[in-house]
C-alpha positions as CSV (number, residue, x, y, z in Angstrom):
1,M,197.8,158.6,-41.5
2,F,201.5,159.5,-41.6
3,C,203.3,162.3,-39.8
4,P,204.3,165.1,-42.2
5,N,207.5,165.6,-40.2
6,C,209.1,162.2,-39.8
7,G,206.8,159.9,-41.9
8,A,205.8,157.6,-39.0
9,A,202.3,156.1,-38.8
10,V,200.1,158.3,-36.6
11,Q,197.3,157.1,-34.4
12,G,195.4,160.1,-33.0
13,R,196.3,163.8,-33.1
14,F,200.1,163.6,-32.3
15,C,202.9,161.6,-33.7
16,A,204.2,159.0,-31.2
17,K,207.7,159.2,-32.7
18,C,208.5,162.9,-32.9
19,G,205.5,164.6,-31.1
20,T,204.4,166.7,-34.1
21,A,200.7,167.7,-34.0
22,V,198.8,166.1,-36.9
23,E,195.7,168.0,-38.1
24,G,192.9,165.6,-39.0
25,S,193.2,163.8,-42.3
26,A,195.2,166.7,-43.9
27,A,198.5,165.2,-42.8
28,S,198.5,162.3,-45.2
29,A,195.2,162.4,-47.1
30,G,197.1,162.8,-50.3
31,P,199.2,165.3,-52.2
32,A,198.4,169.0,-51.9
33,E,196.7,170.8,-54.7
34,G,199.0,171.4,-57.6
35,A,201.6,168.9,-56.3
36,T,203.3,166.6,-58.7
37,P,201.8,163.1,-58.8
38,G,204.1,160.7,-57.0
39,A,205.9,163.5,-55.1
40,Q,206.5,163.0,-51.4
41,A,206.0,165.4,-48.6
42,Y,209.1,167.2,-47.4
43,G,210.8,165.3,-44.5
44,T,209.0,162.0,-44.9
45,G,212.1,160.3,-46.2
46,A,210.0,157.6,-48.0
47,A,208.6,157.1,-51.4
48,P,204.8,157.0,-51.7
49,G,203.5,153.6,-50.5
50,A,206.9,152.7,-49.0
51,Q,207.5,152.1,-45.3
52,P,208.8,155.1,-43.4
53,Y,212.6,155.3,-42.8
54,N,213.4,153.5,-39.6
55,A,216.3,155.5,-38.1
56,A,217.3,156.2,-34.6
57,A,215.8,159.3,-32.9
58,G,218.8,161.3,-33.9
59,G,218.2,160.7,-37.6
60,M,221.0,158.2,-38.0
61,S,220.5,154.5,-38.8
62,D,222.1,151.9,-36.6
63,N,224.7,150.9,-39.2
64,V,226.0,154.4,-39.7
65,A,226.2,155.1,-36.0
66,S,228.0,151.8,-35.5
67,A,230.6,152.7,-38.1
68,L,231.0,156.2,-36.8
69,C,231.9,154.7,-33.4
70,Y,235.3,153.8,-34.9
71,A,235.8,157.0,-36.8
72,L,237.7,159.1,-34.2
73,G,238.5,156.2,-31.8
74,L,238.1,157.2,-28.2
75,I,236.2,160.4,-28.9
76,T,233.4,158.9,-31.0
77,G,233.3,155.8,-28.9
78,I,232.6,157.8,-25.8
79,L,230.3,160.2,-27.7
80,F,228.0,157.4,-28.8
81,L,228.0,156.0,-25.2
82,V,226.8,159.4,-23.9
83,L,224.2,160.4,-26.6
84,A,220.7,159.4,-25.6
85,P,219.2,157.5,-28.5
86,Y,222.4,155.6,-29.3
87,N,223.4,154.5,-25.8
88,Q,220.2,152.4,-25.5
89,N,221.1,150.3,-28.5
90,R,223.1,147.2,-27.6
91,L,224.8,146.9,-31.0
92,I,225.9,150.5,-31.0
93,R,227.1,150.2,-27.5
94,F,229.1,147.1,-28.5
95,H,230.9,148.9,-31.3
96,A,231.5,152.0,-29.1
97,F,233.1,149.9,-26.4
98,Q,235.1,147.8,-28.9
99,S,236.4,151.1,-30.4
100,I,237.4,152.4,-27.0
101,F,239.2,149.2,-26.0
102,L,240.9,148.9,-29.4
103,N,242.2,152.5,-29.2
104,A,243.3,152.0,-25.6
105,A,245.3,149.0,-26.7
106,W,246.8,151.0,-29.5
107,I,247.8,153.8,-27.1
108,L,249.3,151.3,-24.7
109,F,251.3,149.6,-27.5
110,W,252.5,153.0,-28.7
111,I,253.7,153.9,-25.2
112,V,255.6,150.6,-24.7
113,E,257.1,150.8,-28.2
114,T,258.3,154.3,-27.6
115,M,259.8,153.5,-24.2
116,I,261.7,150.5,-25.7
117,A,262.9,152.6,-28.7
118,I,264.2,155.3,-26.3
119,V,266.3,153.1,-24.0
120,M,267.8,150.8,-26.7
121,P,270.8,151.5,-28.9
122,W,270.1,153.0,-32.3
123,Y,270.2,149.7,-34.3
124,V,267.7,148.1,-31.9
125,M,265.6,151.2,-32.0
126,T,265.5,151.0,-35.8
127,V,264.3,147.4,-35.7
128,V,261.7,148.3,-33.0
129,S,260.5,151.3,-35.0
130,L,260.1,149.2,-38.1
131,I,258.1,146.6,-36.2
132,G,256.0,149.4,-34.7
133,L,255.4,150.7,-38.2
134,L,254.1,147.3,-39.4
135,V,251.9,147.0,-36.3
136,A,250.6,150.5,-37.0
137,L,249.7,149.5,-40.5
138,G,247.9,146.4,-39.1
139,F,245.9,148.6,-36.7
140,L,245.0,150.9,-39.6
141,A,243.8,147.9,-41.7
142,L,241.8,146.5,-38.7
143,W,240.3,149.9,-38.1
144,L,239.1,150.1,-41.7
145,V,237.7,146.6,-41.7
146,L,235.8,147.2,-38.4
147,M,234.2,150.4,-39.8
148,F,233.3,148.6,-43.1
149,K,231.8,145.6,-41.2
150,A,229.9,147.8,-38.8
151,Y,228.5,149.8,-41.7
152,N,227.3,146.5,-43.4
153,N,225.6,145.5,-40.2
154,E,228.1,142.7,-39.5
155,K,229.4,142.2,-36.0
156,L,233.2,141.5,-36.1
157,K,234.2,140.6,-32.6
158,L,237.9,140.9,-31.8
159,P,239.4,138.0,-29.7
160,I,239.9,139.7,-26.3
161,I,238.6,143.2,-26.8
162,G,235.4,141.9,-28.3
163,D,234.6,139.8,-25.3
164,L,235.2,142.8,-23.0
165,A,233.0,145.0,-25.2
166,E,230.2,142.5,-25.3
167,K,230.2,142.2,-21.5
168,Q,230.0,146.0,-21.2
169,A,227.3,146.4,-23.9
């Protein structure tokens, strides 16, 4: 039997995954009268005969949650460390910490670059600003690559930040 709410296999009267009460064999005995052959029950997320969708309790798969850790930097990194089903997954915690540390490094670089640009003469400030722009483009490219790799279930560990994130996860 399968749960009509989440599609998980059910042993007994209640779904172990979502807690929905399952009434006898009516939950997954087959399609309801008048139903289109091959149609699936609403909310199961799986085709007939396929394995149920294995997502986190919040309804998001690990790769999507890992990629979203990088989306808004510090905000989503902290958010995924606080939310219950995700903060128990080691991979998601790694990506959340790596996102937090990467954005902290970016903020620190931005503060130092701004301070240098303010105290230097205009021609040095121009060079520092151009270097800062190139570094910002590099951070943007790195951010996009990290989100892409996390979405594809690949773990790209940055040299110093990745080691710190792995220790925290």
